[in-house]
Backbone as CSV, one residue per row, in Angstrom:
resi,resn,N_x,N_y,N_z,CA_x,CA_y,CA_z,C_x,C_y,C_z
1,MET,21.973,2.243,-10.432,21.750,2.124,-11.519,20.199,1.907,-11.812
2,PRO,19.081,3.092,-11.875,17.835,2.975,-12.102,17.604,2.424,-13.443
3,ARG,16.460,1.624,-13.201,16.177,0.623,-14.583,14.647,0.893,-14.812
4,LEU,14.467,1.431,-16.045,12.950,1.707,-16.631,11.941,0.484,-17.506
5,VAL,10.999,0.679,-16.729,10.101,-0.422,-17.435,9.460,0.593,-18.048
6,LEU,9.240,0.428,-19.725,8.724,1.599,-20.944,7.397,0.381,-21.456
7,LEU,6.148,0.938,-21.402,5.329,0.350,-22.495,4.479,1.714,-22.675
8,SER,3.452,1.489,-23.867,2.604,2.296,-24.507,1.460,1.772,-25.124
9,ASP,0.639,2.364,-25.385,-0.265,2.349,-26.524,-0.558,0.380,-26.251
10,THR,-1.029,0.380,-24.755,-1.917,-0.696,-24.283,-3.412,-1.200,-24.403
11,HIS,-4.004,0.555,-24.963,-5.509,0.333,-25.869,-6.497,-0.146,-24.943
12,GLY,-6.422,-0.622,-23.842,-7.364,-1.390,-22.521,-7.326,-2.764,-22.249
13,LYS,-5.973,-3.044,-23.024,-5.462,-4.728,-22.838,-4.336,-4.636,-21.768
14,HIS,-4.133,-3.439,-21.084,-3.186,-3.834,-19.661,-3.105,-4.946,-18.871
15,ARG,-4.489,-5.621,-18.505,-4.466,-6.626,-17.837,-3.201,-8.047,-18.402
16,ARG,-3.674,-7.833,-19.992,-3.120,-8.822,-20.483,-1.450,-9.296,-20.804
17,VAL,-0.693,-8.145,-20.045,0.631,-7.502,-19.947,1.183,-7.798,-18.624
18,THR,2.224,-8.928,-18.508,3.092,-8.740,-17.570,4.098,-7.981,-17.380
19,LEU,4.183,-7.471,-16.356,5.681,-6.475,-16.498,6.338,-6.836,-15.443
20,PRO,7.580,-6.684,-16.236,9.147,-6.790,-15.351,9.172,-6.065,-14.153
21,ASP,9.988,-6.645,-13.460,10.598,-5.611,-12.368,11.130,-4.282,-12.548
22,GLY,11.511,-3.468,-12.126,12.325,-2.306,-12.066,11.578,-0.670,-10.944
23,ASP,12.648,0.278,-11.624,12.154,1.208,-10.571,11.160,2.123,-11.151
24,ILE,11.382,2.661,-12.597,10.547,3.283,-12.578,9.574,2.894,-13.588
25,LEU,8.112,3.114,-13.854,7.427,2.696,-14.662,6.860,3.977,-15.326
26,ILE,6.874,3.750,-16.655,6.440,4.893,-18.221,5.510,3.973,-18.955
27,HIS,4.391,4.698,-18.675,3.704,4.609,-20.155,3.348,5.721,-21.074
28,ALA,3.559,5.534,-22.535,3.815,6.850,-23.126,2.352,6.919,-23.610
29,GLY,1.433,6.329,-23.295,0.145,7.362,-23.823,-0.469,6.058,-24.662
30,ASP,-2.090,6.067,-24.981,-3.069,5.013,-25.306,-3.380,4.117,-24.856
31,PHE,-3.318,4.492,-23.670,-4.154,3.332,-22.268,-5.486,3.107,-22.286
32,THR,-6.193,4.027,-23.447,-7.640,3.451,-23.553,-7.117,2.965,-24.793
33,HIS,-9.018,2.659,-24.946,-8.831,2.276,-26.325,-10.228,2.921,-27.288
34,VAL,-10.747,3.713,-26.871,-12.139,4.665,-27.244,-12.392,5.547,-26.506
35,ASP,-11.742,6.776,-25.975,-11.819,7.703,-25.272,-12.598,7.676,-24.020
36,SER,-12.238,6.117,-23.114,-13.096,5.810,-21.831,-12.829,5.956,-20.833
37,LEU,-13.607,7.233,-20.051,-12.928,7.422,-18.431,-13.190,5.933,-18.067
38,LYS,-14.061,4.819,-18.062,-13.824,3.729,-17.400,-12.946,3.309,-17.558
39,ASP,-12.348,3.408,-19.601,-10.903,2.464,-19.250,-9.574,3.027,-18.524
40,LEU,-9.926,4.756,-18.001,-9.305,5.496,-17.359,-8.811,4.353,-16.224
41,HIS,-10.429,4.585,-15.587,-10.132,4.211,-14.142,-9.861,2.584,-14.098
42,ASP,-9.769,1.894,-15.023,-9.502,0.452,-15.032,-8.140,0.530,-14.976
43,PHE,-7.510,0.927,-15.930,-6.594,1.268,-16.039,-5.208,1.503,-14.583
44,HIS,-5.946,2.762,-14.406,-5.237,3.449,-13.026,-5.355,2.812,-12.239
45,SER,-6.546,1.707,-11.945,-6.495,0.789,-10.891,-5.133,-0.117,-11.283
46,TRP,-5.095,-0.533,-12.342,-3.980,-2.033,-12.302,-2.961,-1.243,-12.146
47,LEU,-2.686,-0.002,-12.770,-1.284,0.589,-12.374,-1.061,0.743,-11.183
48,GLY,-2.231,1.252,-10.090,-1.826,1.087,-8.686,-0.930,-0.018,-7.797
49,HIS,-1.319,-0.843,-8.751,-1.259,-2.209,-7.737,0.433,-2.660,-8.792
50,GLN,0.416,-2.188,-9.388,1.975,-2.337,-9.868,2.997,-2.521,-8.914
51,PRO,4.122,-2.863,-8.776,5.171,-3.207,-7.908,6.303,-1.786,-7.862
52,HIS,6.299,-0.997,-8.805,7.077,-0.429,-9.424,6.810,1.204,-8.742
53,LYS,8.189,1.634,-8.081,8.282,2.753,-6.554,7.714,3.646,-7.825
54,TYR,7.839,4.586,-8.566,8.073,5.794,-9.576,7.241,5.299,-10.775
55,LYS,6.058,6.006,-11.376,5.361,5.811,-12.069,5.142,6.947,-12.955
56,VAL,5.390,6.658,-14.159,5.050,8.276,-14.959,4.220,7.766,-16.169
57,MET,3.148,8.513,-16.848,2.250,8.431,-17.761,1.544,9.938,-18.513
58,ILE,1.807,9.634,-19.556,1.467,10.951,-20.417,0.033,10.424,-21.454
59,ALA,-0.474,10.994,-22.394,-1.799,10.900,-22.856,-1.260,10.760,-24.320
60,GLY,-2.094,9.726,-24.704,-2.071,9.589,-26.133,-3.220,9.470,-27.440
61,ASN,-2.473,10.107,-28.559,-4.259,10.284,-29.258,-5.631,9.614,-29.436
62,HIS,-5.439,8.220,-28.526,-6.543,7.777,-28.481,-7.246,8.417,-26.856
63,ASP,-6.588,8.646,-26.227,-7.024,8.914,-24.547,-7.175,10.803,-24.435
64,LYS,-8.783,10.829,-25.622,-9.454,12.180,-25.489,-9.832,12.679,-24.657
65,CYS,-9.889,12.001,-23.867,-10.726,12.845,-22.289,-9.996,13.521,-21.514
66,PHE,-8.444,13.368,-21.735,-7.160,14.200,-20.988,-7.486,15.717,-22.009
67,GLU,-8.079,15.551,-23.359,-7.944,16.884,-23.869,-9.638,17.241,-23.638
68,ASP,-10.589,16.641,-23.791,-11.632,17.250,-23.427,-12.242,17.450,-22.402
69,LYS,-11.669,16.872,-21.394,-12.115,17.074,-20.060,-10.867,16.527,-18.956
70,PRO,-10.077,17.512,-19.673,-8.833,17.472,-18.369,-8.652,17.390,-17.386
71,ALA,-9.808,18.339,-16.445,-9.350,18.622,-14.952,-10.356,17.076,-14.546
72,ARG,-11.051,16.576,-15.349,-11.829,15.404,-14.635,-10.903,13.845,-14.515
73,ALA,-10.187,14.133,-15.904,-8.940,12.796,-15.821,-7.873,13.102,-15.500
74,GLN,-7.504,14.214,-15.239,-6.204,14.353,-14.366,-6.265,14.205,-13.003
75,GLY,-7.483,14.674,-12.725,-7.962,14.389,-11.582,-8.053,13.285,-10.613
76,MET,-8.217,12.134,-11.610,-8.260,10.186,-11.289,-6.973,9.911,-11.186
77,VAL,-6.088,10.305,-11.884,-4.678,9.946,-11.772,-3.956,10.343,-10.148
78,THR,-4.280,9.463,-9.823,-3.182,9.356,-8.154,-2.454,8.818,-7.853
79,MET,-2.332,7.513,-8.542,-1.058,6.501,-8.184,-0.030,6.788,-9.516
80,ALA,0.485,7.981,-9.948,1.312,7.895,-10.728,1.578,9.666,-11.176
81,GLN,2.653,10.210,-11.964,2.983,11.183,-12.130,2.553,10.852,-13.598
82,TYR,1.581,12.300,-13.940,0.714,12.443,-15.352,2.051,14.118,-15.891
83,LEU,2.161,13.482,-17.266,3.035,14.846,-17.371,2.432,15.385,-19.071
84,GLN,2.197,16.577,-18.970,1.583,17.524,-20.201,2.723,18.709,-20.163
85,ASP,3.630,18.303,-21.034,4.171,19.145,-21.623,5.081,19.965,-19.809
86,GLY,5.304,18.798,-19.158,5.728,19.121,-17.898,7.003,17.496,-17.043
87,TRP,7.655,18.211,-16.178,8.868,17.258,-15.729,8.318,17.051,-14.482
88,VAL,9.389,15.786,-14.239,9.508,15.307,-12.729,11.069,15.109,-12.710
89,THR,11.766,14.529,-11.699,12.835,13.902,-11.020,12.665,12.694,-10.433
90,TYR,13.207,11.672,-10.949,13.474,10.284,-9.770,14.261,9.507,-9.886
91,MET,15.090,9.750,-9.094,16.220,8.523,-9.004,17.279,9.510,-10.124
92,GLY,17.055,10.869,-9.713,18.367,11.696,-10.318,18.094,11.740,-12.070
93,LEU,16.700,11.136,-12.663,16.521,11.312,-13.669,15.333,12.505,-14.142
94,LYS,15.859,13.682,-14.521,14.611,14.390,-15.128,14.231,13.908,-16.005
95,ILE,12.605,13.448,-15.860,12.121,12.746,-17.180,10.933,14.029,-17.348
96,TYR,10.899,13.865,-18.764,9.504,15.292,-19.396,8.331,14.424,-20.346
97,GLY,7.418,14.886,-20.422,6.693,14.425,-20.618,5.589,15.386,-21.623
98,SER,4.958,14.855,-22.756,4.029,15.635,-23.790,3.423,14.861,-24.534
99,PRO,2.387,15.160,-24.569,1.229,13.804,-25.526,1.427,14.313,-27.189
100,TRP,1.925,15.387,-27.558,1.778,15.521,-28.647,2.043,14.915,-30.062
101,GLN,1.420,14.785,-31.050,2.306,14.084,-31.957,1.556,15.118,-33.748
102,PRO,2.231,14.832,-34.650,1.453,15.274,-36.089,0.306,15.106,-36.416
103,LYS,-0.461,15.865,-36.938,-1.629,15.881,-37.206,-2.141,14.388,-37.840
104,PHE,-3.047,13.539,-37.502,-3.496,12.216,-37.466,-4.954,11.765,-36.841
105,CYS,-5.631,12.095,-37.874,-7.304,11.344,-38.655,-7.533,12.726,-37.374
106,ASP,-8.778,12.439,-36.641,-9.436,13.373,-35.769,-9.326,13.040,-34.449
107,TRP,-7.895,12.771,-34.127,-7.795,12.518,-32.733,-7.214,13.216,-31.822
108,ALA,-6.805,12.884,-30.060,-6.339,13.695,-29.508,-4.904,14.438,-29.856
109,PHE,-4.827,15.355,-29.301,-3.359,16.370,-28.898,-2.645,15.821,-30.456
110,ASN,-3.454,16.801,-31.510,-2.944,16.705,-32.887,-2.406,17.993,-32.978
111,LEU,-1.525,18.562,-33.615,-1.246,19.506,-33.821,-0.174,19.344,-35.581
112,CYS,-0.676,20.793,-36.067,0.069,20.929,-37.775,1.679,20.961,-37.982
113,ARG,2.207,20.115,-38.550,3.486,19.918,-38.627,4.538,21.428,-38.961
114,GLY,5.261,21.505,-38.659,6.011,22.849,-38.670,6.016,23.779,-37.156
115,GLU,5.794,25.023,-37.454,5.960,26.012,-36.379,5.076,25.786,-34.542
116,GLU,3.577,25.148,-35.470,2.777,24.525,-34.557,3.197,23.886,-33.252
117,ILE,3.891,22.781,-33.867,4.368,21.379,-33.190,5.701,22.167,-32.278
118,LYS,6.182,22.949,-33.594,7.553,22.783,-32.732,7.731,23.738,-31.772
119,ALA,6.994,24.805,-31.700,6.530,25.393,-30.373,6.406,24.955,-29.312
120,LYS,6.081,23.096,-29.243,5.500,22.273,-27.814,7.064,21.504,-27.710
121,TRP,8.037,21.235,-28.655,9.297,20.759,-28.675,10.074,21.906,-28.164
122,ASP,10.589,23.628,-28.217,11.322,24.451,-28.014,10.512,23.955,-26.213
123,LEU,9.801,23.277,-25.806,9.554,23.792,-24.270,10.487,22.804,-23.376
124,ILE,10.757,22.264,-24.214,11.776,20.620,-23.507,12.588,21.257,-22.792
125,PRO,13.074,20.913,-21.712,14.668,21.800,-21.202,15.610,21.099,-22.167
126,ASP,16.643,21.463,-22.174,17.886,21.167,-22.499,18.797,20.090,-21.425
127,ASP,18.048,20.083,-20.054,19.060,19.096,-19.246,17.792,18.014,-19.071
128,THR,17.385,17.655,-20.138,16.618,16.211,-19.371,17.069,15.099,-20.267
129,ASP,16.867,14.342,-19.541,17.671,12.789,-19.190,16.953,11.730,-20.152
130,VAL,15.247,11.605,-19.572,14.046,10.782,-20.168,13.677,12.402,-20.922
131,LEU,12.754,11.860,-22.312,11.761,12.481,-22.968,11.062,11.243,-23.308
132,VAL,9.645,11.622,-22.619,8.301,10.500,-23.114,7.281,11.251,-23.946
133,THR,7.258,11.182,-25.490,6.198,11.795,-26.263,5.002,10.739,-26.850
134,HIS,4.130,10.571,-26.889,3.621,9.311,-27.746,4.176,9.496,-29.328
135,GLY,4.081,10.305,-30.304,4.382,9.954,-31.397,6.279,10.162,-31.143
136,PRO,6.741,9.358,-32.790,7.776,8.924,-32.237,8.712,10.089,-33.214
137,PRO,9.911,10.320,-33.534,10.570,11.329,-34.034,10.826,10.317,-35.490
138,PHE,10.901,11.160,-36.780,11.723,10.819,-38.012,12.794,10.054,-38.101
139,GLU,12.582,9.058,-38.509,13.231,7.820,-38.838,13.858,7.169,-37.136
140,LYS,12.656,7.298,-36.656,12.891,5.999,-34.881,11.556,5.845,-34.652
141,GLY,11.319,3.783,-35.393,10.313,3.690,-34.567,9.087,4.299,-35.678
142,ASP,9.305,4.808,-36.879,7.840,5.422,-37.340,7.550,5.338,-38.570
143,PHE,8.239,3.599,-39.033,7.816,3.166,-40.976,6.539,2.647,-40.270
144,VAL,5.574,2.892,-41.156,4.002,1.917,-41.125,3.897,2.067,-42.719
145,ASN,3.178,1.067,-43.156,2.304,1.647,-44.035,3.407,1.763,-45.348
146,GLY,4.579,1.942,-45.264,5.777,2.461,-46.363,5.805,3.628,-46.818
147,ASP,5.675,3.911,-45.395,5.834,5.751,-45.141,6.550,5.820,-43.404
148,ARG,7.436,6.571,-43.697,7.853,7.223,-42.379,6.890,8.234,-42.029
149,THR,5.885,8.441,-40.383,5.330,9.289,-40.347,5.710,10.153,-39.017
150,GLY,7.079,9.995,-38.724,7.611,10.943,-37.359,7.685,11.818,-37.440
151,CYS,8.266,12.919,-36.758,8.119,14.605,-36.598,9.522,14.309,-36.842
152,ARG,9.775,15.545,-37.831,11.300,15.809,-38.114,11.975,16.960,-36.942
153,ASP,10.795,17.837,-36.409,10.831,18.819,-35.118,11.098,17.842,-34.299
154,LEU,10.614,16.849,-33.447,10.879,16.183,-32.982,12.392,15.800,-32.531
155,LEU,12.932,15.247,-33.514,14.025,14.906,-33.890,15.287,15.974,-33.877
156,ASP,14.854,16.795,-34.595,15.954,18.307,-33.990,15.996,18.581,-32.478
157,ALA,14.791,18.329,-32.112,14.871,18.746,-30.623,15.506,17.868,-29.817
158,ILE,15.454,16.589,-30.459,16.426,15.371,-29.405,17.711,15.638,-29.607
159,LYS,17.728,15.809,-31.107,19.718,16.280,-31.314,20.019,17.293,-30.521
160,ARG,19.474,18.332,-30.486,19.556,19.532,-29.238,19.641,19.367,-27.834
161,ILE,18.952,18.355,-27.200,18.884,18.157,-26.014,19.857,16.797,-25.325
162,LYS,19.786,16.116,-26.562,20.188,14.799,-26.240,20.429,13.985,-25.128
163,PRO,18.865,14.193,-24.473,18.429,13.091,-23.564,19.363,11.399,-23.319
164,LYS,19.493,10.688,-21.994,19.728,9.575,-22.325,19.055,8.533,-23.323
165,LEU,17.437,9.418,-22.568,16.607,8.333,-23.742,15.319,8.583,-23.895
166,HIS,14.756,8.225,-24.992,13.761,9.075,-25.563,12.561,7.378,-25.772
167,VAL,11.481,7.664,-25.084,10.987,6.404,-25.062,9.102,7.355,-25.816
168,CYS,8.517,6.722,-26.684,7.204,6.829,-27.554,6.255,5.475,-28.117
169,GLY,5.296,5.470,-28.668,4.608,4.747,-29.265,3.826,5.401,-30.313
170,HIS,2.764,4.711,-30.231,1.930,5.499,-31.449,1.853,4.845,-32.423
171,ILE,3.364,4.249,-32.978,3.361,3.789,-34.478,3.807,2.081,-33.468
172,HIS,2.521,1.301,-33.970,2.674,-0.158,-33.371,3.867,-0.853,-33.882
173,ALA,3.887,-0.764,-35.262,4.629,-1.615,-36.447,6.296,-0.870,-36.037
174,GLY,6.816,0.476,-34.887,7.342,0.820,-34.852,8.413,-0.244,-33.794
175,TYR,7.697,-0.619,-33.151,8.200,-1.114,-31.855,9.802,-1.787,-31.763
176,GLY,10.290,-1.398,-30.596,11.781,-2.429,-30.792,12.934,-0.810,-29.931
177,ILE,14.000,-0.967,-30.161,14.860,0.122,-29.741,16.157,-0.033,-30.490
178,THR,16.286,1.259,-30.798,17.249,1.930,-31.659,18.580,2.907,-30.509
179,THR,19.862,3.297,-31.508,20.522,3.999,-30.869,21.662,4.779,-31.659
180,ASP,21.299,6.186,-31.293,22.582,6.627,-31.820,23.444,6.938,-30.836
181,GLU,24.734,8.105,-31.229,25.667,7.999,-30.666,25.381,9.002,-29.112
182,SER,24.102,9.674,-28.863,23.905,9.810,-27.253,22.761,9.160,-27.338
183,THR,21.577,9.023,-27.488,20.365,8.671,-27.121,19.905,7.273,-27.394
184,ILE,18.993,6.381,-26.675,17.977,5.249,-26.454,16.727,5.794,-26.690
185,TYR,16.317,4.872,-28.155,15.126,5.364,-28.775,14.334,4.484,-28.444
186,ALA,13.521,4.391,-27.951,12.518,3.055,-27.375,11.066,3.686,-27.938
187,ASN,10.475,2.678,-28.956,9.423,2.525,-29.204,8.553,1.389,-28.384
188,ALA,7.648,1.958,-27.246,7.253,0.708,-26.395,6.078,0.132,-26.891
189,SER,5.270,0.432,-28.043,4.227,-0.155,-28.779,3.797,-1.513,-28.095
190,THR,2.660,-1.620,-26.878,2.512,-3.052,-26.324,1.800,-3.780,-27.689
191,CYS,0.619,-2.929,-28.269,-0.529,-3.746,-28.969,0.468,-3.723,-30.113
192,ASP,0.276,-4.916,-31.026,0.877,-4.562,-32.520,-0.081,-4.198,-33.318
193,GLU,-0.019,-4.099,-34.970,-1.010,-3.480,-36.009,-2.438,-4.108,-35.844
194,ARG,-2.513,-5.034,-35.363,-4.138,-5.980,-35.360,-4.525,-5.461,-33.665
195,TYR,-4.042,-4.685,-33.324,-4.376,-3.976,-31.486,-4.128,-5.521,-30.218
196,GLN,-3.241,-6.378,-30.734,-3.087,-7.283,-29.795,-1.710,-7.153,-29.039
197,PRO,-1.998,-7.296,-27.254,-0.981,-6.944,-26.630,0.476,-7.858,-26.535
198,VAL,0.809,-7.881,-27.835,1.965,-9.076,-27.886,3.412,-8.419,-28.089
199,ASN,3.650,-7.145,-27.840,4.782,-7.231,-27.545,5.357,-6.592,-26.009
200,PRO,6.030,-7.609,-25.584,6.404,-7.138,-24.067,6.906,-5.932,-23.909
201,PRO,7.186,-5.046,-22.534,7.856,-4.224,-22.034,8.809,-3.741,-22.524
202,LEU,9.099,-2.791,-22.719,11.059,-2.689,-22.926,12.039,-2.251,-21.277
203,VAL,12.827,-2.989,-21.350,13.346,-2.507,-20.017,15.406,-1.641,-20.127
204,VAL,15.065,-0.565,-19.919,16.649,-0.008,-20.227,16.982,0.607,-19.093
205,ASP,18.216,0.048,-18.570,18.899,0.592,-17.228,19.934,1.512,-17.335
206,LEU,19.807,2.685,-17.026,20.051,4.267,-17.267,21.022,4.776,-16.080
């Protein structure tokens, strides 16, 4: 049974994180703090020294270098599988990753709610076992400042696909795991709302 170690939103503070053992390490974006290639280089160096056999990462809204300088940023990633509307299979699990979220300030990978972002979710294969997005679906780890910020179209896609696991971050206050009849929902935000890396990585056995 593969053990997945999940984290997100480390915001340049990855070296203060202690990772548990596992088979597949997944980072759901926002590994940089202020869109820095220097942050990316340091994160990737740290990632390469982790013992997990397989490593998967997507970008988040803070990781603008992957949107503004995609060839350069993606070319720096050699110790992990970077996914942007794509998939990889490890240990019998099909893992699909996508960095998009509903429009949120003037950050990276923003799309308007409705048809524009739904077109991205329509690309997700029906046989996906593990779905990794930066932002959460509606009502799943998305509550912040008295409001639900998650994407309804993403939730509809998850209900269609029924992955075993959905991993996200973005909303730091939404950290934790919930489940329904078919899917485990894991908001793996490492940093809290004060950008302190206090939340431990989540561990899921599939």
